[in-house]
TIDREN-166899 format. One record per atom (N, C-alpha, C): residue number from 1; atom name; z, x, y. Coordinates in nm, 3 decimals, always signed. Each point is the difference from the previous one (the first is absolute). Layout:
<atoms>
<atom seq="NUM" atom="CA" Z="Z" X="X" Y="Y"/>
...
</atoms>
This chain:
<atoms>
<atom seq="1" atom="N" Z="-2.430" X="+13.824" Y="+3.236"/>
<atom seq="1" atom="CA" Z="+0.026" X="-0.132" Y="+0.055"/>
<atom seq="1" atom="C" Z="+0.069" X="-0.082" Y="-0.109"/>
<atom seq="2" atom="N" Z="+0.112" X="-0.058" Y="+0.035"/>
<atom seq="2" atom="CA" Z="+0.074" X="-0.084" Y="-0.093"/>
<atom seq="2" atom="C" Z="-0.031" X="-0.147" Y="+0.028"/>
<atom seq="3" atom="N" Z="-0.050" X="-0.072" Y="-0.102"/>
<atom seq="3" atom="CA" Z="-0.030" X="-0.142" Y="+0.023"/>
<atom seq="3" atom="C" Z="+0.126" X="-0.079" Y="+0.033"/>
<atom seq="4" atom="N" Z="-0.017" X="-0.104" Y="+0.079"/>
<atom seq="4" atom="CA" Z="+0.111" X="-0.090" Y="+0.033"/>
<atom seq="4" atom="C" Z="+0.053" X="-0.061" Y="-0.129"/>
<atom seq="5" atom="N" Z="+0.130" X="-0.021" Y="-0.012"/>
<atom seq="5" atom="CA" Z="+0.056" X="-0.055" Y="-0.124"/>
<atom seq="5" atom="C" Z="-0.055" X="-0.139" Y="-0.035"/>
<atom seq="6" atom="N" Z="-0.043" X="-0.078" Y="+0.099"/>
<atom seq="6" atom="CA" Z="-0.052" X="-0.134" Y="-0.026"/>
<atom seq="6" atom="C" Z="-0.153" X="-0.003" Y="-0.008"/>
<atom seq="7" atom="N" Z="-0.062" X="+0.115" Y="-0.012"/>
<atom seq="7" atom="CA" Z="-0.146" X="+0.009" Y="+0.000"/>
<atom seq="7" atom="C" Z="-0.065" X="-0.088" Y="-0.106"/>
<atom seq="8" atom="N" Z="+0.046" X="+0.008" Y="-0.122"/>
<atom seq="8" atom="CA" Z="-0.060" X="-0.078" Y="-0.107"/>
<atom seq="8" atom="C" Z="+0.017" X="-0.150" Y="+0.021"/>
<atom seq="9" atom="N" Z="+0.117" X="-0.041" Y="+0.050"/>
<atom seq="9" atom="CA" Z="+0.024" X="-0.141" Y="+0.030"/>
<atom seq="9" atom="C" Z="-0.095" X="-0.047" Y="+0.110"/>
<atom seq="10" atom="N" Z="-0.017" X="+0.082" Y="+0.104"/>
<atom seq="10" atom="CA" Z="-0.091" X="-0.034" Y="+0.109"/>
<atom seq="10" atom="C" Z="-0.143" X="-0.013" Y="-0.052"/>
<atom seq="11" atom="N" Z="-0.044" X="+0.094" Y="-0.081"/>
<atom seq="11" atom="CA" Z="-0.136" X="-0.006" Y="-0.056"/>
<atom seq="11" atom="C" Z="-0.019" X="-0.127" Y="-0.082"/>
<atom seq="12" atom="N" Z="+0.098" X="-0.037" Y="-0.079"/>
<atom seq="12" atom="CA" Z="-0.009" X="-0.120" Y="-0.082"/>
<atom seq="12" atom="C" Z="-0.009" X="-0.125" Y="+0.086"/>
<atom seq="13" atom="N" Z="+0.086" X="-0.009" Y="+0.102"/>
<atom seq="13" atom="CA" Z="-0.001" X="-0.117" Y="+0.089"/>
<atom seq="13" atom="C" Z="-0.131" X="-0.007" Y="+0.077"/>
<atom seq="14" atom="N" Z="-0.049" X="+0.114" Y="+0.047"/>
<atom seq="14" atom="CA" Z="-0.124" X="+0.003" Y="+0.076"/>
<atom seq="14" atom="C" Z="-0.119" X="-0.039" Y="-0.088"/>
<atom seq="15" atom="N" Z="-0.007" X="+0.052" Y="-0.119"/>
<atom seq="15" atom="CA" Z="-0.114" X="-0.032" Y="-0.086"/>
<atom seq="15" atom="C" Z="-0.005" X="-0.148" Y="-0.038"/>
<atom seq="16" atom="N" Z="+0.113" X="-0.064" Y="-0.012"/>
<atom seq="16" atom="CA" Z="+0.005" X="-0.143" Y="-0.033"/>
<atom seq="16" atom="C" Z="-0.052" X="-0.086" Y="+0.115"/>
<atom seq="17" atom="N" Z="+0.012" X="+0.048" Y="+0.124"/>
<atom seq="17" atom="CA" Z="-0.036" X="-0.081" Y="+0.117"/>
<atom seq="17" atom="C" Z="-0.119" X="+0.057" Y="+0.077"/>
<atom seq="18" atom="N" Z="-0.062" X="+0.104" Y="-0.052"/>
<atom seq="18" atom="CA" Z="-0.105" X="+0.069" Y="+0.075"/>
<atom seq="18" atom="C" Z="-0.112" X="-0.093" Y="+0.043"/>
<atom seq="19" atom="N" Z="-0.039" X="-0.092" Y="-0.085"/>
<atom seq="19" atom="CA" Z="-0.109" X="-0.092" Y="+0.033"/>
<atom seq="19" atom="C" Z="+0.024" X="-0.081" Y="+0.125"/>
<atom seq="20" atom="N" Z="+0.124" X="-0.038" Y="+0.025"/>
<atom seq="20" atom="CA" Z="+0.030" X="-0.080" Y="+0.119"/>
<atom seq="20" atom="C" Z="+0.030" X="+0.085" Y="+0.123"/>
<atom seq="21" atom="N" Z="+0.015" X="+0.130" Y="-0.017"/>
<atom seq="21" atom="CA" Z="+0.034" X="+0.086" Y="+0.112"/>
<atom seq="21" atom="C" Z="-0.119" X="+0.073" Y="+0.061"/>
<atom seq="22" atom="N" Z="-0.110" X="+0.007" Y="-0.072"/>
<atom seq="22" atom="CA" Z="-0.114" X="+0.077" Y="+0.050"/>
<atom seq="22" atom="C" Z="-0.090" X="-0.085" Y="+0.088"/>
<atom seq="23" atom="N" Z="-0.066" X="+0.068" Y="+0.093"/>
<atom seq="23" atom="CA" Z="-0.098" X="-0.064" Y="+0.087"/>
<atom seq="23" atom="C" Z="-0.105" X="+0.105" Y="+0.036"/>
<atom seq="24" atom="N" Z="-0.117" X="-0.043" Y="+0.048"/>
<atom seq="24" atom="CA" Z="-0.101" X="+0.098" Y="+0.041"/>
<atom seq="24" atom="C" Z="+0.035" X="+0.060" Y="+0.137"/>
<atom seq="25" atom="N" Z="-0.058" X="+0.116" Y="+0.028"/>
<atom seq="25" atom="CA" Z="+0.018" X="+0.064" Y="+0.130"/>
<atom seq="25" atom="C" Z="-0.130" X="+0.067" Y="+0.041"/>
<atom seq="26" atom="N" Z="-0.039" X="-0.019" Y="+0.124"/>
<atom seq="26" atom="CA" Z="-0.113" X="+0.071" Y="+0.059"/>
<atom seq="26" atom="C" Z="+0.044" X="+0.048" Y="+0.138"/>
<atom seq="27" atom="N" Z="-0.024" X="+0.127" Y="+0.027"/>
<atom seq="27" atom="CA" Z="+0.036" X="+0.054" Y="+0.130"/>
<atom seq="27" atom="C" Z="-0.004" X="+0.151" Y="+0.000"/>
<atom seq="28" atom="N" Z="+0.041" X="+0.057" Y="+0.110"/>
<atom seq="28" atom="CA" Z="+0.000" X="+0.145" Y="+0.015"/>
<atom seq="28" atom="C" Z="+0.128" X="+0.060" Y="-0.058"/>
<atom seq="29" atom="N" Z="-0.014" X="+0.115" Y="-0.061"/>
<atom seq="29" atom="CA" Z="+0.113" X="+0.077" Y="-0.051"/>
<atom seq="29" atom="C" Z="-0.004" X="+0.138" Y="+0.064"/>
<atom seq="30" atom="N" Z="+0.111" X="+0.042" Y="+0.061"/>
<atom seq="30" atom="CA" Z="+0.006" X="+0.126" Y="+0.073"/>
<atom seq="30" atom="C" Z="+0.090" X="+0.099" Y="-0.072"/>
<atom seq="31" atom="N" Z="-0.035" X="+0.127" Y="+0.014"/>
<atom seq="31" atom="CA" Z="+0.089" X="+0.107" Y="-0.045"/>
<atom seq="31" atom="C" Z="-0.034" X="+0.127" Y="+0.073"/>
<atom seq="32" atom="N" Z="+0.098" X="+0.087" Y="+0.012"/>
<atom seq="32" atom="CA" Z="-0.023" X="+0.132" Y="+0.057"/>
<atom seq="32" atom="C" Z="-0.009" X="+0.100" Y="-0.114"/>
<atom seq="33" atom="N" Z="-0.096" X="+0.091" Y="+0.010"/>
<atom seq="33" atom="CA" Z="-0.019" X="+0.101" Y="-0.104"/>
<atom seq="33" atom="C" Z="+0.004" X="+0.138" Y="+0.065"/>
<atom seq="34" atom="N" Z="+0.029" X="+0.099" Y="-0.079"/>
<atom seq="34" atom="CA" Z="-0.008" X="+0.139" Y="+0.044"/>
<atom seq="34" atom="C" Z="-0.138" X="+0.050" Y="-0.043"/>
<atom seq="35" atom="N" Z="-0.088" X="+0.030" Y="+0.095"/>
<atom seq="35" atom="CA" Z="-0.136" X="+0.038" Y="-0.035"/>
<atom seq="35" atom="C" Z="-0.009" X="+0.129" Y="-0.081"/>
<atom seq="36" atom="N" Z="+0.105" X="+0.081" Y="+0.002"/>
<atom seq="36" atom="CA" Z="-0.002" X="+0.124" Y="-0.078"/>
<atom seq="36" atom="C" Z="+0.005" X="-0.027" Y="-0.150"/>
<atom seq="37" atom="N" Z="+0.053" X="-0.116" Y="-0.038"/>
<atom seq="37" atom="CA" Z="+0.019" X="-0.031" Y="-0.142"/>
<atom seq="37" atom="C" Z="-0.071" X="-0.127" Y="-0.045"/>
<atom seq="38" atom="N" Z="-0.096" X="-0.047" Y="+0.079"/>
<atom seq="38" atom="CA" Z="-0.063" X="-0.129" Y="-0.030"/>
<atom seq="38" atom="C" Z="-0.152" X="+0.013" Y="+0.000"/>
<atom seq="39" atom="N" Z="-0.060" X="-0.040" Y="-0.110"/>
<atom seq="39" atom="CA" Z="-0.145" X="-0.009" Y="-0.008"/>
<atom seq="39" atom="C" Z="-0.040" X="-0.142" Y="+0.042"/>
<atom seq="40" atom="N" Z="-0.113" X="-0.012" Y="+0.066"/>
<atom seq="40" atom="CA" Z="-0.045" X="-0.131" Y="+0.048"/>
<atom seq="40" atom="C" Z="-0.007" X="-0.102" Y="-0.113"/>
<atom seq="41" atom="N" Z="-0.043" X="+0.041" Y="-0.117"/>
<atom seq="41" atom="CA" Z="-0.015" X="-0.093" Y="-0.112"/>
<atom seq="41" atom="C" Z="+0.135" X="-0.043" Y="-0.060"/>
<atom seq="42" atom="N" Z="+0.107" X="+0.069" Y="+0.036"/>
<atom seq="42" atom="CA" Z="+0.130" X="-0.028" Y="-0.060"/>
<atom seq="42" atom="C" Z="+0.101" X="-0.063" Y="+0.095"/>
<atom seq="43" atom="N" Z="-0.042" X="-0.041" Y="+0.121"/>
<atom seq="43" atom="CA" Z="+0.096" X="-0.046" Y="+0.101"/>
<atom seq="43" atom="C" Z="+0.084" X="-0.119" Y="-0.045"/>
<atom seq="44" atom="N" Z="-0.056" X="-0.085" Y="-0.085"/>
<atom seq="44" atom="CA" Z="+0.071" X="-0.118" Y="-0.048"/>
<atom seq="44" atom="C" Z="+0.005" X="-0.005" Y="-0.153"/>
<atom seq="45" atom="N" Z="-0.019" X="+0.116" Y="-0.065"/>
<atom seq="45" atom="CA" Z="-0.007" X="+0.004" Y="-0.146"/>
<atom seq="45" atom="C" Z="+0.137" X="-0.014" Y="-0.067"/>
<atom seq="46" atom="N" Z="+0.106" X="+0.034" Y="+0.070"/>
<atom seq="46" atom="CA" Z="+0.134" X="-0.014" Y="-0.057"/>
<atom seq="46" atom="C" Z="+0.038" X="+0.107" Y="-0.098"/>
<atom seq="47" atom="N" Z="-0.070" X="+0.112" Y="+0.000"/>
<atom seq="47" atom="CA" Z="+0.026" X="+0.107" Y="-0.098"/>
<atom seq="47" atom="C" Z="+0.130" X="+0.074" Y="+0.025"/>
<atom seq="48" atom="N" Z="+0.047" X="+0.001" Y="+0.125"/>
<atom seq="48" atom="CA" Z="+0.124" X="+0.071" Y="+0.030"/>
<atom seq="48" atom="C" Z="+0.118" X="-0.050" Y="-0.079"/>
<atom seq="49" atom="N" Z="-0.001" X="-0.129" Y="-0.033"/>
<atom seq="49" atom="CA" Z="+0.112" X="-0.058" Y="-0.076"/>
<atom seq="49" atom="C" Z="+0.007" X="+0.053" Y="-0.143"/>
<atom seq="50" atom="N" Z="-0.105" X="+0.066" Y="-0.045"/>
<atom seq="50" atom="CA" Z="+0.004" X="+0.059" Y="-0.133"/>
<atom seq="50" atom="C" Z="+0.078" X="+0.132" Y="-0.001"/>
<atom seq="51" atom="N" Z="+0.020" X="+0.057" Y="+0.121"/>
<atom seq="51" atom="CA" Z="+0.062" X="+0.132" Y="+0.009"/>
<atom seq="51" atom="C" Z="+0.134" X="+0.002" Y="+0.071"/>
<atom seq="52" atom="N" Z="+0.036" X="-0.110" Y="+0.068"/>
<atom seq="52" atom="CA" Z="+0.126" X="-0.003" Y="+0.074"/>
<atom seq="52" atom="C" Z="+0.059" X="-0.140" Y="-0.002"/>
<atom seq="53" atom="N" Z="+0.132" X="-0.007" Y="+0.000"/>
<atom seq="53" atom="CA" Z="+0.068" X="-0.129" Y="+0.009"/>
<atom seq="53" atom="C" Z="-0.026" X="-0.062" Y="+0.136"/>
<atom seq="54" atom="N" Z="-0.009" X="-0.131" Y="+0.003"/>
<atom seq="54" atom="CA" Z="-0.011" X="-0.074" Y="+0.125"/>
<atom seq="54" atom="C" Z="+0.124" X="-0.084" Y="+0.018"/>
<atom seq="55" atom="N" Z="+0.001" X="-0.077" Y="+0.107"/>
<atom seq="55" atom="CA" Z="+0.117" X="-0.084" Y="+0.025"/>
<atom seq="55" atom="C" Z="+0.013" X="-0.108" Y="-0.106"/>
<atom seq="56" atom="N" Z="-0.114" X="-0.053" Y="-0.047"/>
<atom seq="56" atom="CA" Z="+0.003" X="-0.115" Y="-0.091"/>
<atom seq="56" atom="C" Z="-0.046" X="+0.033" Y="-0.142"/>
<atom seq="57" atom="N" Z="-0.059" X="+0.117" Y="-0.021"/>
<atom seq="57" atom="CA" Z="-0.054" X="+0.033" Y="-0.132"/>
<atom seq="57" atom="C" Z="+0.046" X="+0.137" Y="-0.046"/>
<atom seq="58" atom="N" Z="+0.024" X="+0.012" Y="-0.129"/>
<atom seq="58" atom="CA" Z="+0.031" X="+0.130" Y="-0.058"/>
<atom seq="58" atom="C" Z="-0.130" X="+0.078" Y="-0.020"/>
<atom seq="59" atom="N" Z="+0.009" X="+0.130" Y="+0.014"/>
<atom seq="59" atom="CA" Z="-0.113" X="+0.090" Y="-0.017"/>
<atom seq="59" atom="C" Z="-0.071" X="-0.027" Y="-0.133"/>
<atom seq="60" atom="N" Z="-0.133" X="-0.009" Y="+0.007"/>
<atom seq="60" atom="CA" Z="-0.080" X="-0.011" Y="-0.120"/>
<atom seq="60" atom="C" Z="-0.010" X="-0.138" Y="-0.062"/>
<atom seq="61" atom="N" Z="+0.058" X="-0.103" Y="+0.061"/>
<atom seq="61" atom="CA" Z="-0.002" X="-0.132" Y="-0.063"/>
<atom seq="61" atom="C" Z="-0.129" X="-0.076" Y="+0.025"/>
<atom seq="62" atom="N" Z="-0.057" X="+0.014" Y="+0.120"/>
<atom seq="62" atom="CA" Z="-0.126" X="-0.068" Y="+0.032"/>
<atom seq="62" atom="C" Z="-0.053" X="+0.049" Y="+0.133"/>
<atom seq="63" atom="N" Z="-0.126" X="-0.026" Y="+0.025"/>
<atom seq="63" atom="CA" Z="-0.059" X="+0.033" Y="+0.129"/>
<atom seq="63" atom="C" Z="+0.058" X="-0.093" Y="+0.106"/>
<atom seq="64" atom="N" Z="+0.031" X="+0.054" Y="+0.117"/>
<atom seq="64" atom="CA" Z="+0.053" X="-0.082" Y="+0.109"/>
<atom seq="64" atom="C" Z="-0.034" X="+0.066" Y="+0.133"/>
<atom seq="65" atom="N" Z="-0.037" X="-0.081" Y="+0.097"/>
<atom seq="65" atom="CA" Z="-0.025" X="+0.048" Y="+0.135"/>
<atom seq="65" atom="C" Z="+0.085" X="-0.082" Y="+0.095"/>
<atom seq="66" atom="N" Z="+0.085" X="+0.068" Y="+0.074"/>
<atom seq="66" atom="CA" Z="+0.085" X="-0.068" Y="+0.098"/>
<atom seq="66" atom="C" Z="-0.080" X="-0.021" Y="+0.128"/>
<atom seq="67" atom="N" Z="-0.009" X="-0.124" Y="+0.044"/>
<atom seq="67" atom="CA" Z="-0.072" X="-0.033" Y="+0.122"/>
<atom seq="67" atom="C" Z="+0.084" X="-0.096" Y="+0.083"/>
<atom seq="68" atom="N" Z="-0.045" X="-0.022" Y="+0.122"/>
<atom seq="68" atom="CA" Z="+0.067" X="-0.092" Y="+0.092"/>
<atom seq="68" atom="C" Z="-0.102" X="-0.093" Y="+0.061"/>
<atom seq="69" atom="N" Z="+0.047" X="-0.113" Y="+0.050"/>
<atom seq="69" atom="CA" Z="-0.088" X="-0.096" Y="+0.065"/>
<atom seq="69" atom="C" Z="-0.021" X="+0.036" Y="+0.148"/>
<atom seq="70" atom="N" Z="+0.086" X="+0.085" Y="+0.055"/>
<atom seq="70" atom="CA" Z="-0.014" X="+0.044" Y="+0.139"/>
<atom seq="70" atom="C" Z="+0.005" X="+0.152" Y="+0.003"/>
<atom seq="71" atom="N" Z="-0.081" X="+0.061" Y="+0.088"/>
<atom seq="71" atom="CA" Z="+0.001" X="+0.147" Y="+0.008"/>
<atom seq="71" atom="C" Z="+0.135" X="+0.057" Y="+0.043"/>
<atom seq="72" atom="N" Z="+0.074" X="-0.074" Y="+0.083"/>
<atom seq="72" atom="CA" Z="+0.131" X="+0.049" Y="+0.044"/>
<atom seq="72" atom="C" Z="+0.096" X="+0.014" Y="-0.118"/>
<atom seq="73" atom="N" Z="-0.008" X="-0.094" Y="-0.094"/>
<atom seq="73" atom="CA" Z="+0.086" X="+0.008" Y="-0.118"/>
<atom seq="73" atom="C" Z="-0.040" X="+0.118" Y="-0.087"/>
<atom seq="74" atom="N" Z="-0.130" X="+0.024" Y="-0.012"/>
<atom seq="74" atom="CA" Z="-0.048" X="+0.114" Y="-0.078"/>
<atom seq="74" atom="C" Z="+0.052" X="+0.131" Y="+0.060"/>
<atom seq="75" atom="N" Z="-0.002" X="+0.011" Y="+0.132"/>
<atom seq="75" atom="CA" Z="+0.051" X="+0.121" Y="+0.065"/>
<atom seq="75" atom="C" Z="+0.150" X="+0.014" Y="-0.023"/>
<atom seq="76" atom="N" Z="+0.073" X="-0.108" Y="+0.015"/>
<atom seq="76" atom="CA" Z="+0.145" X="+0.003" Y="-0.021"/>
<atom seq="76" atom="C" Z="+0.033" X="+0.044" Y="-0.143"/>
<atom seq="77" atom="N" Z="-0.075" X="-0.050" Y="-0.096"/>
<atom seq="77" atom="CA" Z="+0.020" X="+0.038" Y="-0.141"/>
<atom seq="77" atom="C" Z="-0.028" X="+0.148" Y="-0.021"/>
<atom seq="78" atom="N" Z="-0.107" X="+0.048" Y="+0.059"/>
<atom seq="78" atom="CA" Z="-0.037" X="+0.141" Y="-0.014"/>
<atom seq="78" atom="C" Z="+0.108" X="+0.091" Y="+0.058"/>
<atom seq="79" atom="N" Z="+0.048" X="-0.034" Y="+0.120"/>
<atom seq="79" atom="CA" Z="+0.105" X="+0.081" Y="+0.062"/>
<atom seq="79" atom="C" Z="+0.132" X="-0.011" Y="-0.077"/>
<atom seq="80" atom="N" Z="+0.031" X="-0.118" Y="-0.047"/>
<atom seq="80" atom="CA" Z="+0.127" X="-0.020" Y="-0.072"/>
<atom seq="80" atom="C" Z="+0.006" X="+0.084" Y="-0.127"/>
<atom seq="81" atom="N" Z="-0.111" X="+0.011" Y="-0.068"/>
<atom seq="81" atom="CA" Z="-0.002" X="+0.080" Y="-0.123"/>
<atom seq="81" atom="C" Z="+0.035" X="+0.145" Y="+0.031"/>
<atom seq="82" atom="N" Z="-0.059" X="+0.056" Y="+0.103"/>
<atom seq="82" atom="CA" Z="+0.029" X="+0.138" Y="+0.036"/>
<atom seq="82" atom="C" Z="+0.142" X="+0.016" Y="+0.055"/>
<atom seq="83" atom="N" Z="+0.045" X="-0.096" Y="+0.078"/>
<atom seq="83" atom="CA" Z="+0.136" X="+0.007" Y="+0.055"/>
<atom seq="83" atom="C" Z="+0.104" X="-0.007" Y="-0.112"/>
<atom seq="84" atom="N" Z="-0.029" X="-0.078" Y="-0.102"/>
<atom seq="84" atom="CA" Z="+0.091" X="-0.011" Y="-0.114"/>
<atom seq="84" atom="C" Z="+0.029" X="+0.138" Y="-0.060"/>
<atom seq="85" atom="N" Z="-0.103" X="+0.085" Y="-0.005"/>
<atom seq="85" atom="CA" Z="+0.015" X="+0.133" Y="-0.058"/>
<atom seq="85" atom="C" Z="+0.040" X="+0.104" Y="+0.105"/>
<atom seq="86" atom="N" Z="+0.029" X="-0.045" Y="+0.124"/>
<atom seq="86" atom="CA" Z="+0.050" X="+0.089" Y="+0.102"/>
<atom seq="86" atom="C" Z="-0.106" X="+0.078" Y="+0.075"/>
<atom seq="87" atom="N" Z="-0.128" X="-0.039" Y="-0.013"/>
<atom seq="87" atom="CA" Z="-0.105" X="+0.070" Y="+0.073"/>
<atom seq="87" atom="C" Z="-0.008" X="-0.054" Y="+0.143"/>
<atom seq="88" atom="N" Z="-0.018" X="+0.089" Y="+0.098"/>
<atom seq="88" atom="CA" Z="-0.016" X="-0.050" Y="+0.137"/>
<atom seq="88" atom="C" Z="-0.134" X="-0.071" Y="+0.016"/>
<atom seq="89" atom="N" Z="-0.007" X="-0.090" Y="+0.097"/>
<atom seq="89" atom="CA" Z="-0.124" X="-0.076" Y="+0.023"/>
<atom seq="89" atom="C" Z="-0.118" X="+0.094" Y="+0.024"/>
<atom seq="90" atom="N" Z="+0.023" X="+0.114" Y="+0.062"/>
<atom seq="90" atom="CA" Z="-0.111" X="+0.094" Y="+0.027"/>
<atom seq="90" atom="C" Z="-0.062" X="+0.053" Y="-0.129"/>
<atom seq="91" atom="N" Z="+0.072" X="-0.005" Y="-0.110"/>
<atom seq="91" atom="CA" Z="-0.056" X="+0.041" Y="-0.130"/>
<atom seq="91" atom="C" Z="-0.072" X="-0.115" Y="-0.070"/>
<atom seq="92" atom="N" Z="+0.000" X="-0.116" Y="+0.061"/>
<atom seq="92" atom="CA" Z="-0.062" X="-0.118" Y="-0.062"/>
<atom seq="92" atom="C" Z="-0.148" X="-0.011" Y="+0.032"/>
<atom seq="93" atom="N" Z="-0.053" X="+0.095" Y="+0.075"/>
<atom seq="93" atom="CA" Z="-0.141" X="-0.005" Y="+0.038"/>
<atom seq="93" atom="C" Z="-0.072" X="+0.121" Y="-0.058"/>
<atom seq="94" atom="N" Z="-0.128" X="-0.005" Y="-0.021"/>
<atom seq="94" atom="CA" Z="-0.089" X="-0.108" Y="+0.044"/>
<atom seq="94" atom="C" Z="+0.003" X="-0.116" Y="-0.098"/>
<atom seq="95" atom="N" Z="-0.012" X="-0.119" Y="+0.054"/>
<atom seq="95" atom="CA" Z="-0.020" X="-0.119" Y="-0.082"/>
<atom seq="95" atom="C" Z="-0.111" X="-0.082" Y="+0.063"/>
<atom seq="96" atom="N" Z="-0.066" X="-0.076" Y="-0.084"/>
<atom seq="96" atom="CA" Z="-0.115" X="-0.080" Y="+0.044"/>
<atom seq="96" atom="C" Z="+0.020" X="-0.143" Y="-0.049"/>
<atom seq="97" atom="N" Z="-0.022" X="-0.096" Y="+0.090"/>
<atom seq="97" atom="CA" Z="+0.008" X="-0.141" Y="-0.037"/>
<atom seq="97" atom="C" Z="-0.130" X="-0.039" Y="-0.071"/>
<atom seq="98" atom="N" Z="+0.012" X="-0.059" Y="-0.118"/>
<atom seq="98" atom="CA" Z="-0.116" X="-0.052" Y="-0.072"/>
<atom seq="98" atom="C" Z="+0.023" X="-0.147" Y="-0.028"/>
<atom seq="99" atom="N" Z="-0.109" X="-0.074" Y="-0.011"/>
<atom seq="99" atom="CA" Z="+0.005" X="-0.145" Y="-0.019"/>
<atom seq="99" atom="C" Z="-0.093" X="-0.039" Y="-0.113"/>
<atom seq="100" atom="N" Z="+0.042" X="-0.097" Y="-0.079"/>
<atom seq="100" atom="CA" Z="-0.086" X="-0.058" Y="-0.102"/>
<atom seq="100" atom="C" Z="+0.003" X="-0.150" Y="+0.015"/>
<atom seq="101" atom="N" Z="-0.113" X="-0.062" Y="-0.021"/>
<atom seq="101" atom="CA" Z="-0.003" X="-0.146" Y="-0.006"/>
<atom seq="101" atom="C" Z="+0.029" X="-0.040" Y="-0.144"/>
<atom seq="102" atom="N" Z="+0.108" X="-0.073" Y="-0.017"/>
<atom seq="102" atom="CA" Z="+0.045" X="-0.039" Y="-0.134"/>
<atom seq="102" atom="C" Z="-0.033" X="-0.146" Y="-0.026"/>
<atom seq="103" atom="N" Z="-0.051" X="-0.025" Y="-0.119"/>
<atom seq="103" atom="CA" Z="-0.026" X="-0.136" Y="-0.047"/>
<atom seq="103" atom="C" Z="+0.061" X="-0.008" Y="-0.139"/>
<atom seq="104" atom="N" Z="+0.121" X="-0.052" Y="-0.006"/>
<atom seq="104" atom="CA" Z="+0.078" X="+0.000" Y="-0.122"/>
<atom seq="104" atom="C" Z="+0.018" X="-0.142" Y="-0.052"/>
<atom seq="105" atom="N" Z="-0.010" X="-0.015" Y="-0.129"/>
<atom seq="105" atom="CA" Z="+0.013" X="-0.132" Y="-0.062"/>
<atom seq="105" atom="C" Z="+0.144" X="-0.040" Y="-0.026"/>
<atom seq="106" atom="N" Z="+0.084" X="+0.098" Y="-0.035"/>
<atom seq="106" atom="CA" Z="+0.137" X="-0.032" Y="-0.040"/>
<atom seq="106" atom="C" Z="+0.098" X="+0.095" Y="+0.068"/>
<atom seq="107" atom="N" Z="+0.076" X="-0.055" Y="+0.095"/>
<atom seq="107" atom="CA" Z="+0.099" X="+0.076" Y="+0.074"/>
<atom seq="107" atom="C" Z="+0.132" X="-0.076" Y="-0.002"/>
<atom seq="108" atom="N" Z="+0.109" X="+0.069" Y="-0.018"/>
<atom seq="108" atom="CA" Z="+0.132" X="-0.059" Y="+0.018"/>
<atom seq="108" atom="C" Z="+0.040" X="+0.033" Y="+0.143"/>
<atom seq="109" atom="N" Z="+0.001" X="-0.099" Y="+0.087"/>
<atom seq="109" atom="CA" Z="+0.023" X="+0.021" Y="+0.143"/>
<atom seq="109" atom="C" Z="+0.150" X="-0.008" Y="+0.030"/>
<atom seq="110" atom="N" Z="+0.063" X="+0.114" Y="+0.007"/>
<atom seq="110" atom="CA" Z="+0.144" X="+0.004" Y="+0.021"/>
<atom seq="110" atom="C" Z="+0.041" X="-0.027" Y="+0.144"/>
<atom seq="111" atom="N" Z="-0.098" X="-0.023" Y="+0.090"/>
<atom seq="111" atom="CA" Z="+0.032" X="-0.044" Y="+0.136"/>
<atom seq="111" atom="C" Z="+0.047" X="-0.146" Y="-0.001"/>
<atom seq="112" atom="N" Z="-0.041" X="-0.075" Y="-0.101"/>
<atom seq="112" atom="CA" Z="+0.034" X="-0.141" Y="-0.014"/>
<atom seq="112" atom="C" Z="+0.141" X="-0.014" Y="-0.055"/>
<atom seq="113" atom="N" Z="+0.090" X="-0.055" Y="+0.079"/>
<atom seq="113" atom="CA" Z="+0.139" X="-0.013" Y="-0.042"/>
<atom seq="113" atom="C" Z="+0.018" X="-0.080" Y="-0.128"/>
<atom seq="114" atom="N" Z="-0.085" X="-0.098" Y="-0.025"/>
<atom seq="114" atom="CA" Z="+0.011" X="-0.080" Y="-0.123"/>
<atom seq="114" atom="C" Z="-0.033" X="+0.085" Y="-0.123"/>
<atom seq="115" atom="N" Z="-0.091" X="+0.094" Y="+0.015"/>
<atom seq="115" atom="CA" Z="-0.035" X="+0.090" Y="-0.110"/>
<atom seq="115" atom="C" Z="+0.115" X="+0.098" Y="-0.027"/>
<atom seq="116" atom="N" Z="+0.053" X="+0.056" Y="+0.110"/>
<atom seq="116" atom="CA" Z="+0.113" X="+0.093" Y="-0.017"/>
<atom seq="116" atom="C" Z="+0.117" X="-0.068" Y="-0.065"/>
</atoms>
């Protein structure tokens, strides 16, 4: 994974304003998992990011778990990942929807246009 050329500038700008951009969040977080490769204790542990690149993080940089606020978005994300690599939808199963109740103190909410 090649970092974006403006990555360091973005990190600098974000760190200077992080205090005014964060807010708390409480709610449900959804994701689809493949039960063949998922232990119950690890469903939201974020360990996969230590072994593979993600859309937003380079492999091995930190723990991360991709979740959605709606189950439909979680399904779309799961299918999109497999479609990206050319796998047919029939190879995308079995998958299981899991939910966690999240209570987070500091979130950068990119749904908010003023934050973006």
